[in-house]
N, C-alpha and C positions, 0 to 999 in steps of 0.2 A: 459485627456488633458495635465496634467503636465508631464506624461511620454513621450508623443509625442514631446513636446517642449524640454525636457531633451535629447531625442534622437538626435535632431538636434544641440543642443548647446554643449553637452558634449565633442565631439572630438576637438572642436576648440582650447581651451586653451592648451591641451597637444601637439597639432600639431605645435605650434609656435616654440618651441625650436628645434625639429628635422628638421623642415623646414629651419630654420636659419643655423643649423649645416650643412645641405646638401648644402646650398649656400656657406658656408665657404670652404668646401672641393671641390666643383665644381663651381668655380666663373663664369663659362660660363652660368650657369643657373640663372634665375632670382629668387630672394628670395621667391616671392609669388608662384612660380611654385612648389617648394619643399613643401611649406605649403599646397597647394592644393592637391598634391600627397599624403602626409601623412594623411590629412583629409579624402581623398577618401578611403585609405586603412583602416582607423579606421571605417568609415561608413560601408564598406563591412564586416568587422569583427563584427560590431554591428548587422548587419542584419543576418549574418550567425550564430553567436554564442550568441550575447547579447540579442536579442529579445526572443529566446526560453529559455534562462537562466532566463530572467526576469519573464516570465510566470511560469517557474518551481519554482523559489524562491517565487513567490507570492502564488502559491498553497501550498507550504511547510510552508508558513508564516515565512520565514527566511528573514526578512527585515532589516538586520543589515548592517552598513556601511562596515564592514570588509568583509562580504560575497561578496558584489559588487566589492570591491577593489581586493580581491583575484581572483575572476572570471575574472575581467578585466586584471589583470597581466597574469594569466594563458592562456587566449585566445590569447594574443599577443605573449607570450613566446613560447607556443607550435606551433603556426603558423609559426613563424620565424625559430624555430628549425627544423621543418619539411621541410621548404624551404631550409635550409642549408643542411639537409641530402640529399635532392633531387639533389642539385647542389654541392655535396661534391667533394673536390679535395684532392689529397694525401698530398698536402702541408699544409692543414688546421690542426691546433692543436685544441683539444677539449676545452681547457681553454679559449682562446680568443673568440671562437664561443659561448660558454655559457655566457661569459661576455657581448658580444654584444646582445645576446637574452635577458639577464636580463635587460640590459640598455633600450632596446626598450620595454620590458615588464613593466617597471616602468611607462612608458607613458600610457600603457594600464590600469594599476592600477589607474592612475590619472583619466583616462576617466571614469572608473567605479565609482570612488569616486565622481567625479563631477556629473555624472548621478544620483547617490543616493542623493546628496545634492540638486539637482534641482527637482527631482521627489518626494523625501521624502515619499517613500512607507510606512515607519513606522508610519507616521502621518495619512495616509489613513486608516491603520488598526485600529487605535484608534478611528477614527471618523466613522468607518464602511462604508467608501466610497468605491466605486469600484476603483480598481487600474488603470484600463484602461477603457475608455468610449467606 
């Protein structure tokens, strides 16, 4: 039950800053629309990568905060980098692209850390509770 609620709550806080940043650079959009867009992207990434990784980490008994943070960072970093490769233009330089991917990846890492803080799978292991009901 804790993992389900953590799934829904984890992307909210990290999506506030990119949503506001999107509104600053594109003032024609409403601030809430950027927040909703970033939240939806994080939810899709959680479904596609986060849930299978959660089950994998639970089976391996790797319930450390750094594992969830690193996986959260990498899932967003790799996804954005692949998107940049697909839409590559000859005017792109690799440095700014990697910087932008790392910047967005930090929000993915924050999502993974918040998920770990809410779900606390390490405590479930100590109590011998099932991680997912």
